[in-house]
C-alpha positions as CSV (number, residue, x, y, z in Angstrom):
1,M,14.2,-2.2,-5.7
2,S,14.2,-3.2,-9.2
3,N,10.7,-2.2,-10.0
4,Q,10.6,1.6,-10.4
5,V,6.8,1.9,-10.0
6,I,6.9,0.1,-6.6
7,H,9.8,2.1,-5.7
8,D,8.1,5.3,-6.5
9,F,4.9,4.4,-4.8
10,V,6.6,3.4,-1.5
11,T,8.7,6.7,-1.6
12,M,5.5,8.6,-2.1
13,L,3.9,6.9,0.9
14,Y,7.1,7.7,3.0
15,V,7.0,11.4,1.9
16,F,3.2,11.6,2.6
17,D,3.7,10.2,6.0
18,K,6.5,12.8,6.8
19,V,5.0,15.9,5.2
20,V,1.2,15.6,6.1
21,M,0.7,16.8,9.5
22,S,-3.0,16.6,9.7
23,N,-4.1,13.4,11.5
24,G,-7.5,13.6,10.0
25,I,-6.1,13.7,6.5
26,K,-3.7,10.9,7.3
27,S,-6.4,8.8,8.8
28,H,-8.7,9.2,5.8
29,V,-6.1,8.4,3.2
30,L,-4.7,5.4,5.0
31,E,-8.2,4.1,5.5
32,E,-8.8,4.3,1.7
33,L,-5.5,2.9,1.1
34,N,-6.1,0.0,3.3
35,Y,-9.4,-0.7,1.8
36,L,-7.8,-0.8,-1.6
37,V,-5.0,-3.1,-0.7
38,N,-6.8,-5.5,1.7
39,V,-10.2,-5.5,0.0
40,R,-10.4,-4.3,-3.4
41,M,-7.2,-5.8,-4.7
42,V,-8.0,-9.2,-3.4
43,K,-11.4,-9.3,-5.0
44,N,-10.3,-11.3,-8.0
45,K,-7.0,-12.6,-6.8
46,E,-7.3,-15.9,-8.7
47,Y,-6.7,-14.0,-11.9
48,F,-3.1,-13.2,-10.9
49,T,-2.0,-16.2,-8.7
50,K,0.2,-17.6,-11.5
51,N,2.1,-14.3,-12.1
52,S,4.8,-14.2,-9.5
53,S,5.8,-10.6,-10.3
54,I,2.3,-9.3,-9.5
55,V,2.0,-11.5,-6.3
56,S,5.4,-10.5,-4.9
57,S,4.8,-6.8,-5.6
58,Y,1.3,-7.0,-4.0
59,E,2.7,-8.8,-1.0
60,F,5.4,-6.0,-0.5
61,I,2.8,-3.2,-0.9
62,K,0.5,-4.9,1.5
63,K,3.3,-5.1,4.1
64,V,4.1,-1.4,3.7
65,V,0.5,-0.3,3.9
66,D,-0.3,-2.5,6.9
67,Y,2.8,-1.1,8.6
68,L,1.7,2.4,8.0
69,V,-2.0,1.7,9.1
70,A,-0.7,0.0,12.3
71,K,1.7,2.9,13.0
72,S,-1.2,5.4,12.8
73,I,-3.4,3.7,15.3
């Protein structure tokens, strides 16, 4: 991964998934993260459609978050 911020964010999610044992906490955090990625971040998506760096970073983060949410169900 060439983007250090994206790398660190995904690493933090991985560690969170492995370290946190409480299903209630995991569920709550993933619910909020899911809302952020799938609702809030797309609210004004037309502002960023021409910036391929932002779009590709968002798509990657969305895949990671969607995977974690689906895994927790």
